[in-house]
N, C-alpha and C positions, 0 to 999 in steps of 0.2 A: 456819787461823783463819776463822771466819765472823763477820760483823758482826751482832750481835743485841742487843736490849735487855738490859742487866744493871745491876748496881749502879754500874758505872763507865762504861757507854756508853748514852746516851739518844738514840735515833733520833727527832729532833723532826719531821722531814719526809722522806718518801721521794721519790726522783727518779722522773720518768716521761719517759723518752726524752731526746732531745737538748735542749740549752739549758735544762736543769733541774738542780736540785741536790738532793743528799741532805745534810741538815743534822744534824750529830751533836754532842751535848754529851758531852765525854769528860774523865775525870779526868787531871790532869797526869801521873800515873805511867803511864797507858796511851796518852798522846798519840803517842809514837813508834811504837807498835805499830799504831795506827790509820792514821797517815800512811803507814807501810810497806804496809799492806793496800791503801790507795787507789792508791799509786804503782805497785805491782806489777800493778795492773789498768788502768793507763793513765789514771787519774783525777787531775785537778789537785786541790790542797788549798789552801784559804784559811783561815788561822788567825785567830780572833777571841778575844783573851785574856779570860779570866774571864767569858765571856758567861753571863748569867743567874744568876751566883752572887754577884757583888759589883757594887754600884752607886755612882755618885757621889751626892752629896747631893741634887742636883736630881732625879734619877730616883727616889730613895728617897722624896722628898716627894710623889710622885704618890699614895702610899698615904694621905696625911694629910688629904685634903679633909674638911671637916666639914659640908658641906651639899650637897644634890643640885643638880647643874647638868647640863643637856643637853650632849652632846658632851664628856664627860669620863668618867673611870673612878671611879664612885661606889661607896661602901660598900653592903653588902647592906641595912644598916639604913636608909640614905637612900633606896635604891631602894624598899624596902617603904613608907616614909613617903610617897614621891611617888605610888605607886599609890593610897594612901588619899586623898591630896589630889585626884587626878584623879577618883576616885569622888565625893568630896564636891562637886566643882565641875561634874560632868557626869553626874548620875544618870540622865539620859534615855538616854545612849549607853554608859555604862560600868557594868559589873558586876564584882565581885570574888568569887572562890571560894577560900576557904582549903582547900587540898587535904589538909593534914596537916602534920606536922613532919619536918624532916630528922633525921639521927641525933643531932645535938647540940641539937635542939630548936628550930631556926629554922622559923618558919611559912612554908610555901611557898604562894604566892598566884598563882592564875591570873587574868589580866585578860581580860575578854570585851568586845569593842568592836563595836557594831552600830548602824546607822541605825534598825533596827527589830528589837528582840530577839524580838518575837512572831512574826516572819515565818518563823522556822526555816529560815534560809538555809543553803546549803552553808558549811562551816567551813574556813578555813585555820588550821591549828594550827602554831605556831612555838614551839620552845624553844631555849634558849641556855645557855652556861655549864656544859655537862656536864663539861668539862675545866677545872679550876680556874684554870690559868695563862693561859687564852685570854681575857684581859680584853676584847678588842675585841668578842667575841660578845655578852655582856650589854649593852655600850654600844650595839651596833646594835639589839638587841631593844628597848631603851628608846627609842632614836631612832624606831623604827617606831611604838611606842605613842604617843609625843608627836605625831608627824606625823598619825596617824590621828585622834586627838582634836582636834588643831588644825583639821583639815579639816572635821570635824563642827561645830566652833565657828564656822567661817566660813559656816555654813549650806549647805555644799557636800555635803549628805547624799546627793545623787544619785551621787556618786563611790563611795559605800560601799554603796549599795543592791544587793542580790542576793548578798552574801557577808558572812559574819561572821568576825572575827579573834579567835582565842583564843591568848594568848601567855603562856608561862611564862619570864620573863626570866632566871632563874638556877636551873638544875636542880640544881646542886651548891653550895649556899650555904656549907656548912661548909668545903669545899675552897677555895672562892673567898676566903673571909675568911682562911683560913690562908695562902694565897698572898700576901695583902696585909699579913699581920701583921708580917713582918720580911723584909728583902731576901734573907736566906739561904733563905727559904721560897718565893721567887718562882716557881720552876719546879715547884711541887707540882701534880699533875695529878688525883689520885684523890679519892675521898670521904675521910672521916675516921673511918670505923667501925673497931671493934676486929676483929681477925682471930685465928685460932687460933695465930698466932705473936705472942707478947706484945709484941715489940719493933717490929712492923710494922703499919701502919694502911692502911685504905682499899682500895677496888676501883675499877677503871676502869668508870665508868657505861656507856660505849659498848662494853663487852664483856659486859654483865650481863643482856641481854635473852634471853628464852627462845625463840630460834629459832637452830638450829645453834650453840647455846652451847658455847664451848670448842673448836669444830671446828678452826679455824686462826687464826693471828694473835692468840692470847691466851695468857696465862700462868696456871698454877695455883699459882704461888709467891706467897704474900701479900707477900713482901719485894720482889717485882718492882715498882718504883716507877712503872711506866707502864701495863702491859696486864694486870694481875691481874684475872681474870674474876669473882672472888668465889667464895665457898664453894659456891654453887649459883646457878642462874639466878634473878634477882629477889631475891637476898640483900639488896640495898640498898633502904632505904626510898624513896630518891629515884626509882629506876627504877619501883618499884611505883606511885608517885604519877603518873608519866607514863603508865604503863599504864592507870591509872584514868581519866585524861582520854580516852584513846583508846577504851576500852571504853564509857564513859558516852556517847560521842558518835560511835560507830563508823558509824552510818548517815549522818551528816552531814559528817564530816571527809572532804574530797576531796583536800586537799593537806597533807602533813606535811613540815616542814622543820626539821632540827636545825642551828643555826648554830654554827659553830666558826671557829677561825683557827689557821693562816694558810695562804696559798698561792694564793688565787683559783682554786679548783676548785669545780665543781658536780657532785657525784657521786651515783649512784643505785644501787639493788640490781643485782646481788648483791654483798655484802661478803664473804661466806664463801668465795667462789671467784671467780677471774678466768677460769676455763676456759669458762664459758658465761654467757649473759645471760637474763633473763626474756623470755617471749614478747612482752611489751609494751615492749621496750627502745626501739623506734623512737619511741613516744609519750614516754617519758622523755627521750630525746635531743632531740626536737622542742621540748618545753616548756623544757628547759634552754637550748637555743639562743635561744629567745625571750627568756629572761632575759638572757643574755649580750649579745644585740644591743641590748637596751634600756640596759644599763649602758654599752656603747660609745657609743650615741647621746647619753648624758648626759655623755660626756667621759672615761669610764673605760676600762679595758683588758678585752679579751675573757677570759672564763672558760674554763678547760679543762674539757671535759665528758667523762665516762667513768663506768664502773661503779666502785664502791669497790674491788672485787676486782682490777680491772685496774690500779689504783694500788698497792694493797698489801692483803693478806688481813686481814680484820677481822671475825671471826664474833661473834655476840651483839650486833650493833649495833641501834640503835633504828630505823633506816631499813628494814633487812631485816625486823625484827619487825613494824613497822607495815604493811608491804606484804603479807607472807606470812600473818600471823596475823590482824591486824585488818582486812585487805582494804581498806586505804586506797589509792585508785587511783594517786596520785602521791606518792612519798616521796623526799626528797633530804637529803643533807648538804651544806651550803653552807659552804665555807671562804673566809673573807674576809681581806683585807689581804695585801700582799706586801711583802717587805723588812722589816727590823727584827725578824723572827721574832715572838716573843711580846711583845716590848717596843715595840709600835707606838706612836709618839708621839701623845699626846693632841691636840697642835696640828694634826695631819693628819686627824683624824677628820672635821672639818667639810667636807673635800674628798671623801673616799671614801664616807662613809655615805649622803649624798644620792644618789650614783650607784648604789649597791647597792639603795637603796629604789626607784628607778625600775624596776629589774628586777622587784621584787615587785609593784608596781602593775600591770605588764603581765601578770604571772602571774595576778593576781586577775581581770583582765578575761577571761583564757582560762578560768578556773574558772566564771565566770558564763555563758560561752557553752557550755561542755561540760556543765554541770550546772545548767540553769536551774531556778529555784524555780517550780514549777507550782501552789504552794499559794495 
Protein backbone atom coordinates (compact mmCIF):
# COMPACT_ATOMS: atom_id res chain seq x y z
CA UNK A 1 0.00 0.00 0.00
CA UNK A 2 1.14 3.53 -0.76
CA UNK A 3 -0.48 6.52 0.90
CA UNK A 4 -1.78 8.84 -1.82
CA UNK A 5 -4.72 11.17 -2.29
CA UNK A 6 -7.86 9.29 -3.24
CA UNK A 7 -11.58 9.48 -2.62
CA UNK A 8 -11.00 8.02 0.85
CA UNK A 9 -7.60 9.44 1.83
CA UNK A 10 -6.95 13.19 1.85
CA UNK A 11 -3.36 14.15 2.71
CA UNK A 12 -3.98 17.57 4.22
CA UNK A 13 -0.36 18.30 5.19
CA UNK A 14 2.88 16.49 4.46
CA UNK A 15 5.60 15.99 7.06
CA UNK A 16 9.05 17.44 6.66
CA UNK A 17 11.52 15.73 8.93
CA UNK A 18 11.53 15.21 12.68
CA UNK A 19 8.95 16.73 15.00
CA UNK A 20 6.53 17.30 12.15
CA UNK A 21 3.32 15.52 11.20
CA UNK A 22 1.56 14.18 8.16
CA UNK A 23 -2.12 14.98 8.59
CA UNK A 24 -4.53 12.63 6.84
CA UNK A 25 -8.30 12.75 6.52
CA UNK A 26 -9.51 9.17 6.06
CA UNK A 27 -12.88 7.47 5.74
CA UNK A 28 -13.94 5.21 8.62
CA UNK A 29 -13.73 2.10 6.46
CA UNK A 30 -10.08 2.79 5.62
CA UNK A 31 -9.01 3.93 9.07
CA UNK A 32 -7.51 0.58 10.14
CA UNK A 33 -5.61 0.27 6.87
CA UNK A 34 -4.00 3.69 7.31
CA UNK A 35 -3.16 3.03 10.95
CA UNK A 36 -1.46 -0.23 9.94
CA UNK A 37 0.46 1.59 7.20
CA UNK A 38 1.78 4.11 9.74
CA UNK A 39 2.63 1.66 12.50
CA UNK A 40 4.53 -0.67 10.17
CA UNK A 41 6.78 2.27 9.39
CA UNK A 42 7.34 3.21 13.01
CA UNK A 43 5.06 6.24 12.96
CA UNK A 44 2.78 7.12 15.83
CA UNK A 45 -0.89 7.74 15.15
CA UNK A 46 -3.20 10.26 16.80
CA UNK A 47 -6.88 9.94 15.95
CA UNK A 48 -9.22 12.95 15.77
CA UNK A 49 -12.78 11.71 15.28
CA UNK A 50 -14.92 13.24 12.54
CA UNK A 51 -12.39 15.98 11.76
CA UNK A 52 -13.65 18.34 9.08
CA UNK A 53 -16.84 16.44 8.31
CA UNK A 54 -19.08 17.17 11.28
CA UNK A 55 -19.18 20.24 13.48
CA UNK A 56 -20.90 21.23 16.64
CA UNK A 57 -23.34 24.13 16.50
CA UNK A 58 -20.77 26.73 17.58
CA UNK A 59 -18.35 25.89 14.78
CA UNK A 60 -21.11 25.70 12.18
CA UNK A 61 -22.22 29.21 13.12
CA UNK A 62 -18.88 30.57 11.92
CA UNK A 63 -20.39 30.34 8.47
CA UNK A 64 -23.36 32.57 9.36
CA UNK A 65 -21.85 36.04 9.91
CA UNK A 66 -23.98 38.64 8.15
CA UNK A 67 -21.62 41.63 7.95
CA UNK A 68 -17.92 42.30 7.43
CA UNK A 69 -15.72 42.50 10.47
CA UNK A 70 -11.95 42.41 10.64
CA UNK A 71 -10.35 39.33 12.18
CA UNK A 72 -13.16 36.96 11.34
CA UNK A 73 -14.10 34.64 8.48
CA UNK A 74 -16.26 36.78 6.21
CA UNK A 75 -18.43 35.78 3.27
CA UNK A 76 -17.21 36.63 -0.21
CA UNK A 77 -20.13 39.03 -0.60
CA UNK A 78 -19.13 40.94 2.53
CA UNK A 79 -15.47 40.98 1.47
CA UNK A 80 -16.46 42.49 -1.87
CA UNK A 81 -18.66 45.10 -0.19
CA UNK A 82 -15.83 46.03 2.16
CA UNK A 83 -13.43 46.61 -0.73
CA UNK A 84 -15.94 49.01 -2.27
CA UNK A 85 -16.30 50.82 1.06
CA UNK A 86 -12.52 51.22 1.28
CA UNK A 87 -12.51 52.71 -2.22
CA UNK A 88 -15.31 55.12 -1.40
CA UNK A 89 -13.58 56.35 1.75
CA UNK A 90 -9.98 56.38 0.46
CA UNK A 91 -10.00 57.29 -3.24
CA UNK A 92 -6.59 58.92 -3.02
CA UNK A 93 -4.88 55.72 -1.94
CA UNK A 94 -7.16 52.90 -3.06
CA UNK A 95 -8.08 51.69 -6.54
CA UNK A 96 -10.14 48.66 -7.51
CA UNK A 97 -9.85 46.66 -10.71
CA UNK A 98 -12.57 44.19 -11.64
CA UNK A 99 -10.55 41.46 -13.32
CA UNK A 100 -13.49 39.39 -14.55
CA UNK A 101 -15.75 36.74 -13.11
CA UNK A 102 -15.26 33.31 -11.58
CA UNK A 103 -16.84 30.22 -13.11
CA UNK A 104 -20.07 30.83 -11.21
CA UNK A 105 -20.10 34.53 -12.05
CA UNK A 106 -18.64 36.16 -8.95
CA UNK A 107 -16.74 39.36 -9.74
CA UNK A 108 -13.06 39.04 -8.80
CA UNK A 109 -11.65 42.36 -7.65
CA UNK A 110 -8.01 43.36 -7.31
CA UNK A 111 -7.33 46.11 -4.79
CA UNK A 112 -4.39 48.45 -5.41
CA UNK A 113 -3.03 50.40 -2.45
CA UNK A 114 -0.40 53.10 -2.89
CA UNK A 115 0.72 56.35 -1.29
CA UNK A 116 1.22 57.63 -4.85
CA UNK A 117 -0.31 55.66 -7.70
CA UNK A 118 1.41 57.86 -10.25
CA UNK A 119 4.91 56.99 -9.06
CA UNK A 120 4.89 53.54 -10.70
CA UNK A 121 6.60 51.93 -7.76
CA UNK A 122 7.66 48.29 -7.55
CA UNK A 123 4.64 46.10 -6.78
CA UNK A 124 4.10 43.46 -4.14
CA UNK A 125 1.35 41.19 -5.47
CA UNK A 126 -0.44 38.99 -2.96
CA UNK A 127 -3.24 36.53 -3.53
CA UNK A 128 -5.10 34.25 -1.13
CA UNK A 129 -7.83 31.67 -0.98
CA UNK A 130 -6.74 29.51 -3.92
CA UNK A 131 -7.80 26.51 -1.84
CA UNK A 132 -11.37 26.92 -0.67
CA UNK A 133 -11.07 25.36 2.78
CA UNK A 134 -8.12 27.54 3.84
CA UNK A 135 -10.22 30.28 5.41
CA UNK A 136 -7.33 31.84 7.33
CA UNK A 137 -5.69 32.92 4.08
CA UNK A 138 -8.40 35.37 2.88
CA UNK A 139 -8.74 36.58 6.47
CA UNK A 140 -5.03 37.47 6.46
CA UNK A 141 -5.27 39.13 3.04
CA UNK A 142 -8.10 41.33 4.31
CA UNK A 143 -6.17 42.11 7.49
CA UNK A 144 -3.23 43.28 5.35
CA UNK A 145 -5.54 45.47 3.29
CA UNK A 146 -7.11 47.04 6.36
CA UNK A 147 -3.73 47.68 7.97
CA UNK A 148 -2.30 49.32 4.86
CA UNK A 149 -5.29 51.62 4.45
CA UNK A 150 -5.31 52.46 8.15
CA UNK A 151 -1.63 53.40 7.95
CA UNK A 152 -2.37 55.82 5.11
CA UNK A 153 -5.34 57.29 6.97
CA UNK A 154 -3.02 58.10 9.85
CA UNK A 155 -1.00 60.22 7.40
CA UNK A 156 1.86 57.77 7.73
CA UNK A 157 2.30 57.72 3.95
CA UNK A 158 6.06 57.58 4.26
CA UNK A 159 5.73 53.98 5.44
CA UNK A 160 4.22 53.04 2.07
CA UNK A 161 6.30 55.25 -0.21
CA UNK A 162 8.42 53.31 -2.67
CA UNK A 163 6.24 50.22 -3.03
CA UNK A 164 2.66 49.51 -4.14
CA UNK A 165 0.48 46.66 -2.92
CA UNK A 166 -1.81 44.71 -5.25
CA UNK A 167 -3.97 42.17 -3.42
CA UNK A 168 -6.48 39.62 -4.67
CA UNK A 169 -8.04 38.44 -1.40
CA UNK A 170 -9.96 35.41 -2.72
CA UNK A 171 -8.68 33.63 -5.84
CA UNK A 172 -11.30 30.88 -5.62
CA UNK A 173 -14.56 32.56 -4.55
CA UNK A 174 -16.83 29.77 -5.80
CA UNK A 175 -15.00 27.09 -3.85
CA UNK A 176 -14.72 29.38 -0.82
CA UNK A 177 -18.46 29.95 -0.69
CA UNK A 178 -19.15 26.26 -1.28
CA UNK A 179 -16.94 25.39 1.70
CA UNK A 180 -19.00 27.83 3.79
CA UNK A 181 -22.38 26.65 2.51
CA UNK A 182 -22.74 23.59 4.71
CA UNK A 183 -20.57 21.87 7.34
CA UNK A 184 -20.43 18.77 5.15
CA UNK A 185 -18.68 20.84 2.45
CA UNK A 186 -16.13 22.37 4.81
CA UNK A 187 -13.15 20.45 3.37
CA UNK A 188 -13.78 21.42 -0.26
CA UNK A 189 -10.53 22.57 -1.87
CA UNK A 190 -10.95 23.00 -5.65
CA UNK A 191 -12.88 25.35 -7.92
CA UNK A 192 -16.48 24.54 -8.87
CA UNK A 193 -16.16 24.27 -12.67
CA UNK A 194 -17.70 21.39 -14.59
CA UNK A 195 -15.40 18.63 -15.81
CA UNK A 196 -15.66 15.89 -18.40
CA UNK A 197 -16.84 13.61 -15.59
CA UNK A 198 -20.42 14.75 -15.06
CA UNK A 199 -20.48 13.86 -11.37
CA UNK A 200 -17.16 15.58 -10.49
CA UNK A 201 -16.39 19.27 -10.19
CA UNK A 202 -13.45 21.61 -10.01
CA UNK A 203 -9.70 21.75 -10.38
CA UNK A 204 -6.90 22.55 -7.99
CA UNK A 205 -5.94 26.13 -8.82
CA UNK A 206 -2.40 25.55 -7.58
CA UNK A 207 -1.83 22.77 -10.12
CA UNK A 208 -3.35 24.65 -13.07
CA UNK A 209 -0.58 27.06 -14.11
CA UNK A 210 1.34 26.55 -17.33
CA UNK A 211 4.79 25.71 -16.10
CA UNK A 212 5.69 22.02 -15.76
CA UNK A 213 1.93 21.45 -15.70
CA UNK A 214 1.06 17.94 -14.61
CA UNK A 215 4.68 16.90 -14.16
CA UNK A 216 4.54 15.67 -10.56
CA UNK A 217 2.25 15.95 -7.56
CA UNK A 218 -0.88 16.44 -9.64
CA UNK A 219 -3.77 14.25 -10.75
CA UNK A 220 -5.47 13.96 -14.13
CA UNK A 221 -8.60 12.45 -12.60
CA UNK A 222 -11.42 15.04 -12.28
CA UNK A 223 -12.83 13.06 -9.38
CA UNK A 224 -9.63 13.49 -7.37
CA UNK A 225 -10.93 15.96 -4.80
CA UNK A 226 -7.56 17.47 -4.02
CA UNK A 227 -4.95 17.81 -6.80
CA UNK A 228 -6.78 17.50 -10.15
CA UNK A 229 -4.73 19.74 -12.45
CA UNK A 230 -7.58 20.58 -14.82
CA UNK A 231 -8.23 19.45 -18.36
CA UNK A 232 -5.32 21.63 -19.50
CA UNK A 233 -3.11 24.37 -18.10
CA UNK A 234 -5.10 27.53 -17.40
CA UNK A 235 -8.38 25.69 -17.89
CA UNK A 236 -9.77 27.63 -14.90
CA UNK A 237 -11.01 31.19 -15.27
CA UNK A 238 -9.57 32.05 -11.89
CA UNK A 239 -5.99 31.11 -12.78
CA UNK A 240 -6.27 33.05 -16.04
CA UNK A 241 -7.22 36.15 -14.06
CA UNK A 242 -4.19 35.80 -11.79
CA UNK A 243 -2.06 35.42 -14.93
CA UNK A 244 -3.61 38.64 -16.26
CA UNK A 245 -2.44 40.57 -13.20
CA UNK A 246 1.07 39.16 -13.59
CA UNK A 247 1.31 39.88 -17.31
CA UNK A 248 -0.18 43.37 -17.10
CA UNK A 249 2.32 44.32 -14.40
CA UNK A 250 5.25 42.03 -15.18
CA UNK A 251 7.86 44.82 -15.23
CA UNK A 252 6.83 46.16 -11.84
CA UNK A 253 5.96 43.11 -9.73
CA UNK A 254 9.05 42.28 -7.69
CA UNK A 255 7.49 40.06 -5.03
CA UNK A 256 4.62 37.63 -5.54
CA UNK A 257 3.22 35.68 -2.62
CA UNK A 258 0.30 33.26 -2.56
CA UNK A 259 -1.14 32.94 0.94
CA UNK A 260 -2.33 29.52 2.08
CA UNK A 261 -2.87 27.66 5.33
CA UNK A 262 -1.76 25.77 7.29
CA UNK A 263 1.63 24.88 8.83
CA UNK A 264 3.80 28.04 9.13
CA UNK A 265 6.01 27.37 6.13
CA UNK A 266 7.49 29.89 3.70
CA UNK A 267 8.32 27.99 0.53
CA UNK A 268 9.79 29.02 -2.80
CA UNK A 269 10.50 27.46 -6.25
CA UNK A 270 10.87 24.89 -7.40
CA UNK A 271 7.65 23.03 -6.71
CA UNK A 272 7.86 20.55 -9.56
CA UNK A 273 11.03 18.98 -8.17
CA UNK A 274 12.90 18.67 -4.91
CA UNK A 275 16.07 17.42 -6.58
CA UNK A 276 17.54 20.81 -7.33
CA UNK A 277 16.93 24.51 -6.66
CA UNK A 278 16.93 27.66 -8.79
CA UNK A 279 20.26 29.43 -9.10
CA UNK A 280 18.78 32.25 -7.01
CA UNK A 281 17.83 30.00 -4.10
CA UNK A 282 20.11 31.81 -1.66
CA UNK A 283 18.22 35.06 -2.32
CA UNK A 284 14.92 33.27 -1.76
CA UNK A 285 16.22 31.81 1.47
CA UNK A 286 17.64 35.10 2.75
CA UNK A 287 14.41 37.06 2.24
CA UNK A 288 12.35 34.26 3.75
CA UNK A 289 14.55 34.26 6.83
CA UNK A 290 14.05 38.03 7.09
CA UNK A 291 10.31 37.38 7.17
CA UNK A 292 10.63 34.64 9.77
CA UNK A 293 12.84 36.74 12.03
CA UNK A 294 10.38 39.62 11.97
CA UNK A 295 7.53 37.27 12.95
CA UNK A 296 9.59 35.91 15.83
CA UNK A 297 10.44 39.46 16.96
CA UNK A 298 6.70 40.17 17.01
CA UNK A 299 6.10 37.21 19.34
CA UNK A 300 5.40 34.49 16.78
CA UNK A 301 7.14 31.25 15.95
CA UNK A 302 9.82 30.82 13.28
CA UNK A 303 8.70 29.69 9.85
CA UNK A 304 10.17 26.65 8.14
CA UNK A 305 11.90 27.78 4.94
CA UNK A 306 12.53 25.46 1.98
CA UNK A 307 11.59 24.89 -1.63
CA UNK A 308 8.09 23.60 -2.30
CA UNK A 309 9.50 20.47 -3.90
CA UNK A 310 11.58 19.72 -0.82
CA UNK A 311 8.34 19.68 1.15
CA UNK A 312 6.31 17.75 -1.43
CA UNK A 313 6.12 17.80 -5.25
CA UNK A 314 3.54 20.20 -6.66
CA UNK A 315 3.87 21.06 -10.35
CA UNK A 316 1.72 23.67 -12.04
CA UNK A 317 1.85 26.01 -9.05
CA UNK A 318 1.54 29.78 -9.19
CA UNK A 319 4.94 30.41 -7.58
CA UNK A 320 6.87 28.37 -10.15
CA UNK A 321 4.92 29.99 -12.99
CA UNK A 322 5.45 33.53 -11.68
CA UNK A 323 9.18 32.98 -11.33
CA UNK A 324 9.90 30.95 -14.46
CA UNK A 325 7.51 32.50 -16.99
CA UNK A 326 6.68 36.00 -15.75
CA UNK A 327 10.22 36.53 -14.40
CA UNK A 328 9.10 37.90 -11.03
CA UNK A 329 12.30 38.00 -8.95
CA UNK A 330 10.85 36.76 -5.65
CA UNK A 331 7.96 34.29 -5.46
CA UNK A 332 6.69 32.42 -2.42
CA UNK A 333 3.88 30.38 -1.00
CA UNK A 334 3.16 31.44 2.58
CA UNK A 335 1.48 28.81 4.76
CA UNK A 336 0.05 30.47 7.86
CA UNK A 337 -1.38 29.17 11.16
CA UNK A 338 -0.39 26.01 12.97
CA UNK A 339 -2.58 23.66 14.96
CA UNK A 340 -6.32 23.21 14.38
CA UNK A 341 -5.59 22.39 10.72
CA UNK A 342 -8.12 24.18 8.46
CA UNK A 343 -10.42 25.04 11.36
CA UNK A 344 -8.27 27.74 12.90
CA UNK A 345 -10.39 29.48 15.57
CA UNK A 346 -11.49 33.01 14.75
CA UNK A 347 -10.72 34.14 18.28
CA UNK A 348 -7.02 33.42 17.74
CA UNK A 349 -6.68 35.45 14.54
CA UNK A 350 -6.08 38.65 16.49
CA UNK A 351 -2.87 37.15 17.88
CA UNK A 352 -1.23 35.58 14.83
CA UNK A 353 -2.24 37.84 11.92
CA UNK A 354 -0.43 40.91 13.32
CA UNK A 355 2.69 38.77 13.76
CA UNK A 356 2.56 37.57 10.16
CA UNK A 357 1.98 41.15 8.98
CA UNK A 358 5.19 42.33 10.63
CA UNK A 359 7.05 39.91 8.38
CA UNK A 360 5.48 41.43 5.28
CA UNK A 361 6.37 44.95 6.38
CA UNK A 362 10.03 43.97 6.61
CA UNK A 363 9.84 42.27 3.21
CA UNK A 364 8.45 45.50 1.76
CA UNK A 365 11.45 47.43 3.10
CA UNK A 366 13.72 44.89 1.43
CA UNK A 367 11.90 45.42 -1.89
CA UNK A 368 12.41 49.17 -1.61
CA UNK A 369 16.15 48.67 -1.14
CA UNK A 370 16.52 46.03 -3.84
CA UNK A 371 14.36 47.82 -6.42
CA UNK A 372 14.48 51.57 -5.76
CA UNK A 373 12.13 53.68 -7.87
CA UNK A 374 14.40 55.94 -9.90
CA UNK A 375 11.53 57.68 -11.65
